[in-house]
C-alpha positions as CSV (number, residue, x, y, z in Angstrom):
1,M,95.7,124.1,47.2
2,S,96.1,121.1,49.6
3,P,98.9,118.6,48.9
4,E,96.4,115.9,48.1
5,S,94.4,117.9,45.6
6,F,94.3,116.5,42.1
7,A,94.9,118.5,39.0
8,S,94.1,116.9,35.6
9,P,97.2,116.3,33.5
10,P,98.0,119.0,30.9
11,L,98.0,116.5,28.0
12,L,94.5,115.4,29.0
13,N,93.4,119.0,29.1
14,I,94.8,119.7,25.6
15,L,93.4,116.4,24.2
16,C,89.9,117.0,25.5
17,L,89.8,120.6,24.5
18,S,91.1,119.8,21.0
19,L,88.7,116.9,20.5
20,G,85.7,118.7,22.0
21,A,86.3,121.8,19.9
22,A,86.7,119.8,16.7
23,I,83.5,117.9,17.3
24,F,81.6,121.0,18.4
25,F,82.5,122.9,15.2
26,T,82.1,120.0,12.8
27,P,78.4,120.8,12.1
28,H,79.4,124.3,11.1
29,I,82.2,123.0,8.8
30,W,80.0,120.3,7.4
31,L,77.1,122.7,6.6
32,C,79.4,125.2,4.9
33,R,80.8,122.4,2.8
34,Q,77.2,121.3,1.9
35,L,76.2,124.8,0.9
36,K,79.4,125.3,-1.2
37,N,79.2,121.9,-3.0
38,S,75.5,121.2,-3.0
39,G,75.8,118.8,-5.9
40,G,78.8,116.9,-4.6
41,Q,79.2,113.9,-2.3
42,N,80.1,115.4,1.1
43,G,79.3,112.4,3.3
44,T,77.1,112.3,6.4
45,L,77.5,114.4,9.5
46,A,78.5,111.4,11.5
47,D,81.2,110.5,9.0
48,S,82.5,114.1,9.1
49,V,82.5,114.1,12.9
50,F,84.6,110.9,12.9
51,K,87.1,112.1,10.3
52,T,87.5,115.5,12.0
53,A,88.0,113.8,15.4
54,M,90.6,111.4,14.0
55,A,92.5,114.3,12.3
56,T,92.5,116.3,15.5
57,L,93.6,113.2,17.5
58,F,96.4,112.6,15.1
59,A,97.6,116.2,15.3
60,V,97.6,116.1,19.1
61,T,99.5,112.8,19.1
62,V,102.2,114.1,16.8
63,L,102.5,117.3,18.9
64,S,102.8,115.2,22.0
65,F,105.6,113.2,20.4
66,L,107.4,116.3,19.3
67,N,107.1,117.9,22.7
68,G,108.5,114.8,24.4
69,L,111.3,114.6,21.9
70,S,112.2,118.3,22.4
71,I,112.5,118.0,26.2
72,D,113.8,114.4,26.1
73,A,111.2,113.1,28.5
74,G,108.4,110.6,28.5
75,L,107.7,107.5,26.6
76,F,107.7,107.8,22.8
77,W,106.4,104.4,21.7
78,P,102.7,105.1,22.6
79,E,102.5,108.1,20.3
80,I,104.4,106.3,17.5
81,V,102.1,103.3,17.7
82,M,99.0,105.4,17.8
83,A,100.1,107.6,14.9
84,C,101.0,104.6,12.8
85,L,97.6,102.9,13.6
86,M,95.7,106.1,12.6
87,M,97.7,106.5,9.4
88,T,97.1,102.9,8.5
89,G,93.4,103.3,9.2
90,A,93.2,106.5,7.1
91,F,94.8,104.7,4.1
92,I,92.5,101.7,4.4
93,Y,89.4,104.0,4.7
94,H,90.6,106.1,1.7
95,C,91.6,103.3,-0.6
96,Y,89.4,100.3,0.3
97,I,86.2,101.9,1.7
98,Q,85.9,105.0,-0.4
99,K,87.5,103.2,-3.4
100,R,89.9,106.0,-4.2
101,S,93.4,105.8,-5.8
102,F,96.3,104.9,-3.6
103,R,98.6,107.1,-5.6
104,N,97.0,110.4,-4.5
105,A,96.2,109.2,-1.0
106,P,99.2,110.7,0.9
107,K,98.6,114.1,-0.7
108,K,94.9,114.2,-0.1
109,L,95.1,112.9,3.4
110,A,97.8,115.5,4.2
111,L,95.7,118.3,2.8
112,F,92.7,117.1,4.7
113,L,94.7,117.0,7.9
114,L,96.1,120.5,7.4
115,R,92.8,122.0,6.4
116,T,91.0,120.4,9.3
117,V,93.5,121.4,11.9
118,L,93.8,125.0,10.6
119,T,90.0,125.4,10.5
120,V,89.5,124.1,14.0
121,L,92.3,126.4,15.3
122,A,90.8,129.4,13.5
123,L,87.4,128.7,15.1
124,V,88.9,128.2,18.5
125,A,90.8,131.5,18.1
126,A,87.6,133.2,17.1
127,T,85.8,131.8,20.1
128,T,88.6,132.9,22.5
129,F,88.5,136.4,21.0
130,L,84.7,136.6,21.5
131,I,84.9,135.3,25.1
132,Q,87.7,137.7,26.0
133,T,85.8,140.7,24.3
134,F,82.6,139.9,26.2
135,M,84.4,139.4,29.5
136,L,86.1,142.8,29.1
137,G,82.8,144.4,28.2
138,F,81.0,142.9,31.2
139,A,83.9,143.8,33.6
140,V,83.8,147.4,32.3
141,L,80.0,147.6,32.9
142,N,80.4,146.2,36.4
143,V,83.0,148.9,37.2
144,N,81.0,151.7,35.6
145,F,77.8,150.8,37.4
146,N,79.7,150.0,40.7
147,G,78.1,146.6,41.1
148,T,78.2,143.0,40.1
149,F,75.4,142.8,37.7
150,F,77.3,140.4,35.4
151,Q,79.5,137.4,36.0
152,P,82.0,138.0,33.2
153,V,83.3,134.4,32.6
154,R,79.9,132.8,32.9
155,D,78.0,135.4,30.8
156,A,80.7,135.7,28.1
157,T,80.8,131.9,27.7
158,F,77.0,131.6,27.5
159,I,76.6,134.4,25.0
160,T,79.5,133.0,22.8
161,G,77.9,129.6,22.8
162,A,74.5,131.1,21.9
163,L,76.1,132.9,19.0
164,W,77.6,129.7,17.6
165,I,74.3,127.9,18.0
166,G,72.6,130.8,16.2
167,A,75.2,130.7,13.4
168,L,74.5,126.9,13.0
169,Y,70.7,127.6,12.8
170,W,71.4,130.3,10.2
171,L,73.5,127.9,8.1
172,C,70.8,125.2,8.5
173,E,68.1,127.6,7.3
174,R,70.1,128.4,4.1
175,Q,69.7,124.8,2.9
176,G,67.1,124.0,0.3
177,G,65.6,120.9,-1.2
178,S,64.0,117.8,0.3
179,G,67.3,116.4,1.5
180,A,68.0,119.3,3.8
181,V,69.0,118.2,7.3
182,K,66.9,119.4,10.3
183,F,68.3,121.7,12.9
184,H,67.8,119.2,15.8
185,Q,69.8,116.6,13.9
186,L,72.8,118.9,14.1
187,L,72.8,119.3,17.9
188,W,74.3,116.0,19.0
189,P,77.9,116.9,18.0
190,L,77.6,120.2,20.0
191,A,76.5,118.3,23.1
192,L,79.2,115.6,22.7
193,G,81.9,118.2,22.1
194,L,80.9,120.1,25.3
195,L,80.9,116.9,27.3
196,I,84.4,116.0,26.1
197,I,85.7,119.5,26.9
198,M,84.3,119.2,30.5
199,I,85.9,115.8,31.2
200,P,89.0,117.2,32.9
201,M,87.0,119.5,35.1
202,L,84.5,116.7,36.0
203,A,87.3,114.3,36.8
204,Q,89.1,116.9,38.9
205,N,86.0,117.8,40.8
206,F,85.2,114.2,41.4
207,V,88.6,113.2,42.7
208,N,88.8,116.3,44.9
209,S,85.3,115.8,46.3
210,E,84.9,115.1,50.0
211,E,83.0,111.9,49.3
212,F,85.9,110.5,47.2
213,Q,88.6,111.6,49.6
214,D,86.7,110.1,52.5
215,S,86.3,106.8,50.7
216,R,90.1,106.7,50.1
217,H,90.8,107.2,53.8
218,K,88.0,105.1,55.1
219,P,89.2,102.6,57.8
220,P,89.1,98.9,57.0
221,P,86.0,97.1,58.3
222,L,86.3,95.3,61.5
223,H,86.3,91.5,61.5
224,K,85.5,89.1,64.3
225,V,88.4,87.3,65.8
């Protein structure tokens, strides 16, 4: 790696991975909730995406604060301000928009945060396990056939993504009634989540590209004296 090569910050990688994964898996979580409580008020998919993203962002903010506090490095006030703003917004949404009791708000918000974070972590762990399993299987097949028929990372990622999309389609097909959501209406969180996950890689490739590096070292234009 050259001295000028750019690597995306670890915090940006964690933030984009967490937010992207949370948004990507929100349709699965939302459909499971719809199937479990078919007669209840579960909110819209967009509302669920927003709440899941905010819960994940809050968790990452708190972890960033605790990490900086443990190593006694970095600025603490941005995390504190962001966490306070998100908590205030959560209470306003719970009490004034959804018209629910303020007395039970801390408990319900804490349970929602814990349940959301644990669910996303479990789905990320399952995805990691599937990718690693497929990668190992493809690597073994390449060794046994003495060739490079498979690209383990690419093929394992593609098949795992196809499995999650298939699972979403299966959940969608289990719905009944005239109010059932269509499958194509569930795909935008998947695309948005994948885009957020790729932000660090896209930024790193752009900054390290020859065009961007040449533009930084481009000589100033000549002027007439």
